LODO-581871 format. One line per field, with one value per residue (C-alpha): x, y, z; residue number from 1. Coordinates in nm, 4 decimals. Each point is the difference from the previous one (the first is absolute). Example, Ala and Ser with C-alpha at 12.3 -4.5 7.8 and 13.67 -1.06 7.14 Angstrom:
<sites>
xx: (1.2300 0.1370)
yy: (-0.4500 0.3440)
zz: (0.7800 -0.0660)
k: (1 2)
</sites>
This chain:
<sites>
xx: (1.1306 0.2049 -0.3220 -0.1310 0.3283 0.0120 -0.3602 0.0643 0.3161 -0.1828 -0.2816 -0.2521 -0.0975 -0.0919 0.3254 -0.1670 -0.1020 0.3514 0.0296 -0.3353 0.0765 0.3357 -0.1426 -0.2795 0.2466 0.2077 -0.2995 -0.1136 0.3464 0.0320 0.1778 0.1639 0.3529 0.2714 0.2655 -0.1673 -0.0742 -0.1373 0.1898 -0.2037 -0.0380 -0.3533 -0.0493 -0.3729 -0.2487 0.0238 -0.3243 0.0824 0.2457 0.0452 0.2461 0.0696 -0.1330 0.2879 0.2772 -0.1680 0.3138 -0.0836 -0.2566 -0.1595 -0.1389 -0.2025 -0.0398 -0.2179 0.2872 -0.0372 0.3289 0.0453 0.2815 0.1296 0.1673 0.2088 -0.1212 0.2852 0.2782 0.3016 0.2338 -0.0772 0.0210 -0.2623 -0.1004 -0.0538 -0.1997 -0.2065 0.1521 -0.1849 0.1315 -0.1560 -0.2823 -0.2149 0.0519 -0.1275 0.2780 -0.0946 -0.1629 -0.2822 -0.0707 -0.3660 -0.1143 -0.2191 -0.0383 0.0738 -0.2882 0.0923 0.3170 0.0055 0.2597 -0.0827 -0.1010 0.2259 0.3175 0.1940 0.0893 -0.3190 -0.2126 -0.3022 -0.1017 -0.3124 -0.0492 -0.2297 0.1491 -0.2550 0.2565 0.0967 0.3617 0.1647 0.3714 0.3007 0.1955 0.3366 -0.0212 -0.2392 -0.1906 -0.3769 -0.0752 -0.3595 -0.2199 -0.3802 -0.1857 -0.3382 -0.2547 0.0048 0.2198 0.1307 -0.0560 0.1082 0.1094 0.0758 0.1368 -0.1134 0.2594 -0.1143 -0.1113 0.1512 -0.2586 -0.0288 0.2158 -0.2700 0.0635 -0.3105 -0.0040 -0.2222 -0.0398 -0.2221 -0.2379 -0.2526 0.1110 0.2691 0.2664 0.1806 0.3340 0.1470 0.3802 0.0098 -0.1945 0.0694 -0.3700 -0.2297 -0.3311 -0.1505 -0.2110 -0.2237 -0.3117 -0.2074 0.1414 -0.1530 0.3030 0.3794 0.1743 0.2479 0.1222 0.0445 0.1315 0.0220 -0.0763 0.3112 -0.2101 -0.1838 0.1801 -0.3141 -0.1638 0.0415 -0.1239 -0.0527 -0.0934 -0.1524 -0.0921 -0.3635 0.0460 -0.0206 0.2366 -0.0536 0.1372 0.0561 0.0769 0.1796 -0.0886 -0.3724 -0.1692 -0.1944 0.3106 -0.1483 -0.0473 -0.1338 -0.0198 0.0916 -0.2733 0.0981 -0.3500 0.0120 -0.3303 -0.1959 -0.1601 -0.2079 0.3148 0.1213 -0.1348 -0.0626 0.3098 0.2278 -0.1357 0.2674 0.2857 0.3078 0.0689 -0.1836 0.2785 0.2683 0.1653 0.3694 0.1758 -0.0305 0.2214 -0.0530 0.1249 0.2927 -0.2176 -0.2549 -0.2902 -0.0753 0.0077 0.0694 -0.1375 0.0472 -0.2231 -0.0132 -0.2814 0.2907 -0.0873 0.1872 -0.2039 0.0859 -0.1877 -0.0244 0.1312 -0.1965 -0.3445 0.0455 -0.1268 0.0979 0.1566 -0.0950 0.3419 0.0161 0.3326 -0.1320 0.0755 0.2715 0.0927 0.0154 0.0113 0.1709 -0.1662 0.1754 0.1171 0.1270 0.2561 -0.0173 0.1378 -0.0807 0.2474 0.0790 0.0429 -0.0912 -0.2626 -0.2014 0.0594 0.0485 -0.0954 0.2322 -0.2054 0.1203 -0.1743 0.0919 0.3728 0.0021 -0.0596 -0.2733 0.0502 -0.3230 -0.0730 -0.1854 -0.2659 -0.0804 0.0481 0.2199 0.2366 0.3292 0.2337 0.0695 0.3364 0.1214 0.2947 -0.1153 -0.0418 -0.2871 -0.2798 0.0898 -0.1132 0.1143 0.1590 0.1291 0.0695 0.3124 -0.1144 0.3431 0.1254 -0.3265 0.1107 -0.2156 0.0872 -0.2103 -0.0021 -0.1302 -0.0564 0.3100 0.2094 0.1355 -0.0178 0.0227 0.1013 -0.1871 0.2006 -0.0806 0.1750 0.2787 -0.0679 0.1152 0.2847 -0.0665 0.2562 0.2266 -0.0977 -0.3674 -0.0761 -0.2256 -0.2438 -0.0734 -0.1063 -0.3714 -0.0905 -0.1443 -0.2775 -0.0414 -0.2903 -0.2775 -0.0713 0.3452 0.0151 -0.0094 -0.3280 0.1144 0.0507 0.1018 -0.2037 0.2613 -0.0711 -0.3719 0.0434)
yy: (2.6246 0.2779 0.1738 -0.3167 -0.0568 0.3595 -0.0139 -0.3265 0.1354 0.3120 -0.2059 0.1545 -0.3203 -0.3557 -0.2068 -0.2891 0.2252 0.0188 -0.3795 -0.0511 0.2625 -0.1544 -0.3543 0.1198 0.1782 -0.3164 -0.2188 0.2503 -0.0104 -0.3799 -0.1105 -0.3112 0.0227 -0.0586 -0.0373 -0.2776 -0.3492 -0.3051 -0.3166 -0.2164 -0.3514 -0.1091 -0.1858 0.0724 0.2604 0.1614 -0.0189 0.1416 0.2289 0.0903 0.2291 -0.0754 0.2738 -0.0022 0.1654 0.0260 -0.1553 -0.3558 -0.0906 -0.3339 -0.0975 -0.3004 -0.1160 -0.2131 -0.2503 -0.0678 0.1761 0.2377 0.2572 0.2276 0.3293 0.2544 0.3464 0.1878 0.1522 -0.1657 0.1093 0.3709 0.0543 0.2131 -0.2948 -0.3374 -0.3218 -0.1292 -0.3442 -0.3217 -0.1365 -0.3400 -0.1780 -0.3057 -0.1272 -0.2953 -0.2222 0.0695 -0.3068 0.2075 0.2315 0.0653 -0.2257 0.2654 0.3767 0.1975 0.2442 0.1759 0.0562 0.1881 0.0725 -0.0791 0.3512 0.0117 -0.1795 -0.0618 -0.3488 -0.1427 0.0426 -0.1708 -0.1077 -0.1516 -0.1626 -0.1622 -0.3290 0.0247 0.0762 0.2823 -0.0226 0.1656 0.0511 0.0462 0.2764 -0.1152 -0.3664 0.0343 -0.2986 -0.0091 0.0166 -0.1004 -0.0860 0.0340 -0.2071 0.0937 -0.1751 0.2678 0.2565 0.2730 0.3501 0.2237 0.0123 0.2732 0.0416 0.2909 0.2813 0.1028 -0.3188 -0.0662 -0.2432 -0.2457 -0.1549 -0.0709 -0.0073 0.0593 -0.2104 0.0352 -0.3164 -0.1532 -0.0858 0.2697 -0.0526 0.2350 -0.2068 0.1237 -0.1660 0.0328 0.0258 -0.0885 -0.3259 -0.0889 -0.0631 0.1360 -0.1122 0.3488 0.1007 0.2953 -0.0870 0.2419 0.0356 -0.1974 -0.0332 -0.0094 0.2623 0.1987 0.2679 0.0294 0.2875 0.0590 0.3472 0.2006 0.1602 -0.2868 -0.3312 -0.2163 0.1618 -0.1691 0.0985 -0.2598 0.0280 -0.2779 -0.0988 0.0365 0.3796 0.0406 0.1564 -0.1089 0.1399 -0.2498 0.0108 -0.3313 -0.0054 -0.0295 -0.3345 0.1238 0.1810 0.2291 0.3621 0.1342 -0.0513 0.3131 0.1315 0.2197 0.1552 0.0823 -0.1769 0.1797 -0.3154 0.1888 0.0660 -0.3562 -0.3116 -0.2895 -0.1687 0.2970 0.0591 0.0008 -0.0254 0.2209 -0.0490 -0.1276 -0.2490 -0.1947 0.1878 -0.0763 0.2857 0.1442 0.2566 0.2023 0.3561 0.0269 0.1326 -0.2789 0.2450 -0.0788 -0.3032 -0.0097 -0.2848 -0.0900 -0.2202 -0.1419 0.2474 0.2450 0.1971 0.0971 0.1007 0.1716 -0.1059 0.1373 -0.2987 0.0898 0.0495 -0.2111 0.2918 0.0417 0.3487 0.0227 0.1296 -0.0330 -0.1318 -0.0517 -0.3219 -0.2012 -0.2678 -0.3382 -0.3165 -0.2165 -0.3338 -0.0309 0.2358 0.3483 0.1568 0.3785 0.2471 0.3217 0.2706 0.0833 0.3398 0.2143 0.2713 -0.1062 -0.3755 -0.1829 -0.3428 -0.1847 -0.2360 -0.2419 0.1094 -0.2220 0.0467 0.3237 0.1145 0.2592 0.2432 0.1348 0.2342 -0.2240 0.2431 0.1942 -0.2714 0.2180 -0.1851 0.1796 -0.1810 -0.3298 -0.1705 -0.1688 -0.2363 -0.3610 -0.1974 -0.2160 -0.0156 0.1310 -0.2422 0.1675 0.3042 0.0806 0.3390 0.0655 0.2654 0.0849 0.1550 0.0288 -0.2537 -0.2379 -0.3450 -0.1836 -0.3546 -0.1075 -0.2912 0.1276 -0.1598 0.3408 0.1884 0.3749 0.2645 0.3310 0.2622 0.3657 0.2339 0.2021 0.3651 0.2443 0.2122 0.3744 0.1928 0.2324 0.3027 -0.0208 0.1925 -0.1477 0.2891 -0.0993 -0.3527 -0.0753 0.0949 -0.2689 0.1202 -0.1257 -0.2147 0.2577 -0.1706 0.1028 0.3528 0.3003 0.1889 0.3087 0.3252 0.3500 0.3143 0.1176 -0.3019 0.0681 0.3626)
zz: (0.1908 0.1605 0.1036 0.1625 0.1838 0.1237 0.1205 0.1797 0.1638 0.1149 0.1486 -0.2385 -0.1744 0.0871 0.0091 -0.1843 -0.2899 -0.1455 0.0135 -0.1722 -0.2640 -0.0906 -0.0093 -0.2268 -0.2298 -0.0250 -0.0898 -0.2641 -0.1592 -0.0237 -0.3168 -0.1390 0.1359 -0.2590 0.2699 0.1983 -0.1277 0.1773 -0.0880 -0.2350 0.1426 -0.0905 -0.3250 -0.0097 0.1168 0.3443 0.2011 0.3397 0.1820 0.3669 0.1819 0.3649 0.2312 0.2504 -0.2032 -0.3382 -0.1462 -0.1076 -0.2677 -0.0857 -0.3397 -0.1113 -0.3577 -0.2256 -0.0115 0.3746 0.0752 0.2976 0.0019 0.2769 -0.1004 0.1896 -0.1053 0.1687 -0.2109 0.1594 -0.2808 0.0634 -0.3753 -0.1815 -0.2194 0.1617 -0.0120 0.2921 0.0403 0.0747 0.3312 -0.0574 -0.1783 0.0577 -0.3544 -0.1986 0.1363 0.3633 0.1604 0.1520 -0.2928 -0.0829 -0.2833 -0.1635 -0.0130 0.3182 0.0485 0.3268 0.2012 0.3307 0.2645 0.3604 0.1150 0.3070 -0.1040 -0.3229 0.1216 -0.1486 -0.3114 -0.1542 -0.3489 -0.1540 -0.3349 -0.2521 0.1249 0.2875 0.2713 0.2336 0.1154 0.3002 -0.0764 0.2261 -0.1745 0.1343 -0.0993 -0.2984 0.1341 0.0604 0.3718 -0.0687 -0.2987 -0.0130 -0.2612 -0.1507 -0.2184 -0.2698 -0.1700 0.2343 -0.1423 0.2859 0.3623 0.2535 0.3529 0.2157 0.0139 0.3505 0.1780 0.3423 0.1408 -0.2893 -0.2723 -0.2578 -0.3738 -0.2111 -0.3174 -0.3063 -0.2074 -0.2661 0.2840 0.0988 0.3607 0.1323 0.1754 0.3132 0.0699 0.3495 0.0061 0.3705 -0.0206 -0.3624 -0.0606 -0.2709 0.1465 0.0429 -0.3010 -0.0878 -0.2004 -0.2059 -0.3503 -0.2866 -0.2287 0.0263 0.2168 -0.2091 0.2444 0.3778 0.2116 0.3745 0.1330 0.0961 0.2759 0.1724 0.0323 -0.0095 -0.3052 -0.3385 -0.3475 -0.2734 -0.3675 -0.2081 -0.3539 0.1149 -0.0191 0.3761 0.2525 0.3598 0.3244 0.2806 0.3691 0.0475 0.3734 -0.0727 -0.0491 -0.3015 -0.1234 -0.2623 0.1084 -0.3297 -0.3735 -0.1945 -0.2317 -0.2938 0.0059 0.3727 0.0592 -0.2713 -0.1366 -0.2558 -0.2010 0.0146 -0.1588 0.2368 -0.1413 0.0821 0.3505 0.2684 -0.2483 0.0027 -0.3719 -0.3078 -0.0568 0.1828 0.2888 -0.0351 0.1798 0.3541 0.1710 0.3184 0.0286 0.2409 0.2848 -0.0472 -0.0273 -0.3639 -0.2262 -0.3747 -0.2113 -0.3673 -0.2133 -0.3503 -0.0706 -0.0622 0.3099 0.3148 0.3052 0.3278 0.3137 0.3514 0.1939 0.3148 -0.1535 -0.3141 -0.2069 -0.3653 -0.0127 -0.3713 -0.1077 -0.3794 -0.1327 -0.3523 -0.1828 0.1766 -0.2538 0.1746 -0.2082 0.2628 0.0670 0.3365 0.2771 -0.0888 0.2362 0.0216 0.2553 0.1876 0.1033 0.3623 0.1678 -0.3012 -0.0343 -0.1923 -0.0069 -0.3300 -0.1369 -0.2400 -0.2145 -0.2735 -0.3205 -0.2937 -0.0606 0.2023 0.3584 0.0554 0.2893 0.1534 0.2894 0.2441 0.1217 -0.3202 -0.2636 -0.2202 -0.2346 0.0714 -0.2385 -0.1727 0.0490 -0.3189 -0.0333 0.0016 -0.3219 0.1207 0.2573 0.3464 0.2727 0.3200 0.1568 0.3467 0.1617 0.2063 0.2521 0.1437 -0.3247 -0.1992 -0.2611 -0.2022 -0.1361 -0.2571 -0.1381 -0.3389 -0.2364 -0.1843 0.2840 0.1066 0.3292 -0.0579 0.2551 -0.0081 0.1905 0.0814 -0.2421 0.1647 0.0747 -0.2642 0.1410 0.0170 -0.2134 0.1985 -0.2071 0.1088 0.3156 0.2676 -0.0402 -0.3595 0.1000 0.0517 0.3551 0.2260 0.2303 0.3522 0.0947 0.0681 0.3306 0.1236 -0.1446 0.2327 -0.0487 0.1962 -0.1896 0.1067 -0.0538 -0.2535 -0.2150 0.0179 -0.1005)
k: (1 2 3 4 5 6 7 8 9 10 11 12 13 14 15 16 17 18 19 20 21 22 23 24 25 26 27 28 29 30 31 32 33 34 35 36 37 38 39 40 41 42 43 44 45 46 47 48 49 50 51 52 53 54 55 56 57 58 59 60 61 62 63 64 65 66 67 68 69 70 71 72 73 74 75 76 77 78 79 80 81 82 83 84 85 86 87 88 89 90 91 92 93 94 95 96 97 98 99 100 101 102 103 104 105 106 107 108 109 110 111 112 113 114 115 116 117 118 119 120 121 122 123 124 125 126 127 128 129 130 131 132 133 134 135 136 137 138 139 140 141 142 143 144 145 146 147 148 149 150 151 152 153 154 155 156 157 158 159 160 161 162 163 164 165 166 167 168 169 170 171 172 173 174 175 176 177 178 179 180 181 182 183 184 185 186 187 188 189 190 191 192 193 194 195 196 197 198 199 200 201 202 203 204 205 206 207 208 209 210 211 212 213 214 215 216 217 218 219 220 221 222 223 224 225 226 227 228 229 230 231 232 233 234 235 236 237 238 239 240 241 242 243 244 245 246 247 248 249 250 251 252 253 254 255 256 257 258 259 260 261 262 263 264 265 266 267 268 269 270 271 272 273 274 275 276 277 278 279 280 281 282 283 284 285 286 287 288 289 290 291 292 293 294 295 296 297 298 299 300 301 302 303 304 305 306 307 308 309 310 311 312 313 314 315 316 317 318 319 320 321 322 323 324 325 326 327 328 329 330 331 332 333 334 335 336 337 338 339 340 341 342 343 344 345 346 347 348 349 350 351 352 353 354 355 356 357 358 359 360 361 362 363 364 365 366 367 368 369 370 371 372 373 374 375 376 377 378 379 380 381 382 383 384 385 386 387 388 389 390 391 392 393 394 395 396 397 398 399)
</sites>
């Protein structure tokens, strides 16, 4: 650390390198924090979590009981041990509470004054955070598995919705209509995700084993259907042709730069795709246990080198390097199946929700202090990035 700081101060190293190195160290040291609890409100399993991107302070949760809770993650007490308090909840006694399981919650990407929720009760609700009243409600013919708003859109206010219908529904916040649909899947749509790079590009995953990329401006809509065999039909049976997984696709997550796409299927596989070409990068993550019959919410780190994927794996969370597939560690602490996790990029923290009704906070371990009696020379020496090292040498050195 001292070496990186000195090199940055002297102008010998890339200023962003120190930031990436410290973020990576913090992710690699994630542990269940004994000093931080999240207040237990839900009486049944937790399906979905979301942290607002403005301050990274407020977190939403949605449960199998239809309840939605908002938490303040900040330590207002300034004490070493504290509990993240629930500021409010849309409980069973609320007149507009979801009747069945809440599957997805999401903050409005540009303002904490609004959030969204969707449920097995066939509705998508747009909530006013201040009044806790629905500003709008969209009704669907079938169960709603997933929804997503674009984190970067400035020219549209579309919410993509995956339901029991094979048609992807697009709900317009401005007009209040949900007439726009994308047709191409053959079974229910379990996962949807907008690109964080291009505001009109949408990825969807279905129980038909297919992942499709769409440009919602085009009449035909579908740009491509991802093929796990990269077009080598000889290796695929006719049934598996043009499929991303040999099972239901129930999890989709873009990398933070939008250049790659991670998908998870009930074939116990996770795959990494080039989002521009649609090519399967063939990274091998091994068996990724996935027994979920509905959507699975996983997360990817931000600003690290390399980047990491946090994937619910039974009652644990598996941490993989995104581009090499290496299983770095397994986070253990829940008593039952983990349904969702969300990454807090400001402080490199992870929160996970489970069927055990608990939300756990995984916090980077503090740095070990260096004892006073150890000299700096005895510490491991950090070398500068070779690209920034001075290659000049004197004739005395050469002699």
